[in-house]
Each structure stands twice: as C-alpha cells, then as structure tokens.
DRENPATOR-356387 format. One record per residue: chain; x negated, y negated, z negated of N, C-alpha, C in turn. Coordinates in steps of 0.2 Angstrom, whole numbers. Layout:
! DRENPATOR-356387
ROVEX  drenba    nxx    nyy    nzz   caxx   cayy   cazz    cxx    cyy    czz
ROVEX       A      X      Y      Z      X      Y      Z      X      Y      Z
...
***
This chain:
! DRENPATOR-356387
ROVEX  drenba    nxx    nyy    nzz   caxx   cayy   cazz    cxx    cyy    czz
ROVEX       A    878   -802    299    874   -805    304    870   -800    308
ROVEX       A    871   -799    314    867   -794    318    859   -796    317
ROVEX       A    855   -790    317    848   -791    316    845   -796    322
ROVEX       A    847   -795    328    844   -799    333    846   -806    332
ROVEX       A    852   -808    331    854   -815    330    851   -817    323
ROVEX       A    850   -814    318    847   -816    312    839   -818    314
ROVEX       A    836   -814    318    829   -815    319    828   -821    324
ROVEX       A    833   -822    328    833   -828    333    834   -834    328
ROVEX       A    839   -834    324    840   -840    319    834   -841    315
ROVEX       A    830   -836    313    824   -837    309    819   -841    313
ROVEX       A    818   -839    319    813   -842    324    815   -849    325
ROVEX       A    821   -851    326    823   -858    327    822   -862    321
ROVEX       A    823   -859    315    822   -863    309    814   -864    308
ROVEX       A    810   -859    310    803   -860    310    801   -866    315
ROVEX       A    804   -866    321    802   -871    326    804   -878    323
ROVEX       A    810   -878    320    812   -884    317    807   -887    312
ROVEX       A    805   -883    308    800   -885    303    793   -887    306
ROVEX       A    791   -883    311    785   -885    315    786   -892    318
ROVEX       A    791   -893    321    792   -900    324    792   -905    319
ROVEX       A    795   -904    313    795   -909    308    788   -910    305
ROVEX       A    784   -905    304    777   -906    302    773   -910    308
ROVEX       A    774   -908    314    771   -912    319    773   -919    319
ROVEX       A    779   -921    319    782   -928    318    778   -931    313
ROVEX       A    778   -928    307    775   -931    301    768   -933    302
ROVEX       A    764   -928    305    757   -929    307    756   -935    312
ROVEX       A    760   -935    317    759   -940    322    761   -947    320
ROVEX       A    766   -947    315    768   -953    312    762   -956    308
ROVEX       A    759   -952    304    753   -954    300    747   -956    305
ROVEX       A    746   -953    310    741   -955    315    743   -962    318
ROVEX       A    749   -962    320    751   -969    323    750   -975    318
ROVEX       A    751   -974    312    750   -979    307    743   -980    305
ROVEX       A    739   -975    306    732   -976    304    727   -978    309
ROVEX       A    729   -977    316    725   -978    321    727   -985    325
ROVEX       A    724   -987    330    725   -993    333    725   -992    341
ROVEX       A    728   -996    344    728   -996    352    732   -990    355
ROVEX       A    729   -988    360    732   -982    364    733   -976    360
ROVEX       A    729   -975    355    729   -969    351    736   -969    347
ROVEX       A    737   -975    344    743   -976    340    749   -976    344
ROVEX       A    749   -979    350    755   -979    354    757   -972    356
ROVEX       A    752   -968    358    753   -961    360    755   -957    355
ROVEX       A    753   -958    349    755   -954    343    762   -956    341
ROVEX       A    764   -962    342    770   -964    340    775   -962    345
ROVEX       A    774   -962    352    778   -959    357    779   -951    356
ROVEX       A    774   -948    354    774   -941    353    779   -939    347
ROVEX       A    778   -943    342    782   -943    336    789   -944    337
ROVEX       A    791   -949    342    798   -950    344    801   -944    348
ROVEX       A    797   -941    352    799   -936    356    800   -930    351
ROVEX       A    796   -929    346    797   -923    342    803   -924    338
ROVEX       A    805   -930    336    812   -932    333    817   -930    338
ROVEX       A    817   -931    344    822   -929    349    823   -921    348
ROVEX       A    817   -918    348    818   -910    348    821   -908    341
ROVEX       A    819   -911    336    822   -910    329    829   -911    329
ROVEX       A    831   -916    332    839   -918    332    842   -912    336
ROVEX       A    839   -910    342    843   -905    346    843   -898    343
ROVEX       A    837   -897    339    837   -890    336    842   -890    330
ROVEX       A    843   -896    327    848   -896    321    855   -896    324
ROVEX       A    856   -899    330    863   -898    333    864   -891    335
ROVEX       A    860   -888    337    861   -881    339    862   -876    333
ROVEX       A    858   -878    327    860   -874    321    866   -876    318
ROVEX       A    868   -882    319    875   -884    316    881   -881    320
ROVEX       A    880   -880    327    885   -877    331    885   -870    329
ROVEX       A    879   -867    328    879   -860    327    883   -858    320
ROVEX       A    882   -863    315    886   -862    309    893   -863    310
ROVEX       A    895   -868    314    903   -869    315    906   -863    319
ROVEX       A    902   -860    323    904   -855    328    904   -848    325
ROVEX       A    902   -847    319    902   -840    316    909   -836    317
ROVEX       A    914   -840    317    921   -837    317    923   -836    324
ROVEX       A    920   -840    329    922   -840    336    919   -834    340
ROVEX       A    921   -833    346    919   -827    350    913   -830    355
ROVEX       A    912   -836    354    907   -839    359    900   -836    358
ROVEX       A    897   -835    363    890   -831    363    885   -836    361
ROVEX       A    880   -833    356    875   -837    354    869   -838    359
ROVEX       A    869   -833    363    864   -834    368    864   -840    373
ROVEX       A    870   -842    374    871   -849    377    868   -854    374
ROVEX       A    869   -855    367    866   -860    363    858   -860    363
ROVEX       A    855   -854    363    848   -853    363    845   -855    370
ROVEX       A    849   -853    376    847   -855    382    847   -863    383
ROVEX       A    852   -866    379    853   -873    380    846   -876    377
ROVEX       A    844   -874    371    837   -876    368    832   -876    373
ROVEX       A    831   -870    377    826   -870    382    827   -875    388
ROVEX       A    833   -876    390    835   -881    395    833   -888    393
ROVEX       A    834   -890    386    832   -896    384    825   -898    385
ROVEX       A    820   -893    383    813   -894    384    812   -894    392
ROVEX       A    815   -891    396    814   -891    403    815   -898    406
ROVEX       A    820   -901    403    822   -908    406    816   -912    404
ROVEX       A    813   -912    399    808   -916    397    802   -915    402
ROVEX       A    801   -909    404    795   -907    408    796   -908    415
ROVEX       A    803   -910    417    804   -912    423    806   -906    428
ROVEX       A    808   -900    424    810   -894    428    817   -895    430
***
C-alpha cells in the first residue's frame, strides 16, 4: 500500500471511531435527559449513524477495489461531498 493511501485510510478509520464515540455519547444523553435536550441529542446521534454508515461503505469499497484501477481519491472526495449535502452546500 502506498504511504499516502495508507495514511488516508488511517485517518478515515480514526474518523469512524470518533463518530461512533460521538453517537454513543449522544445516545446516552438522549436517554438521560428530557425534552428538547433529549430530542436534539437523539437527532444528532441519528445523524452520526448516517456518517458512520457512509464511512463504513467507503472503507468497504476501498477493500473491494484493491485489485481494481479505480482511484481512491474519488472515494475520499465522496466522503467530503456527503458532509456537504448535510450542510446544504
């Protein structure tokens, strides 16, 4: 594996773990709080799960594409575009 690609994959794994931790924290907050705080935490946990699923899909595509000639930079830019869609960009 090329050093740059290996570093990018490492960063994506770290992002995945961070989103999983965030989701777990927000789920706990949603269960322990009431009212708007609980609803907001639950919504943010749900959104974190969306990002978790997208990151996992990208990592899975990368594993399957190791023998193909497809550029990994396209998959990394897709990750960026997913977050842009949420922000309304």
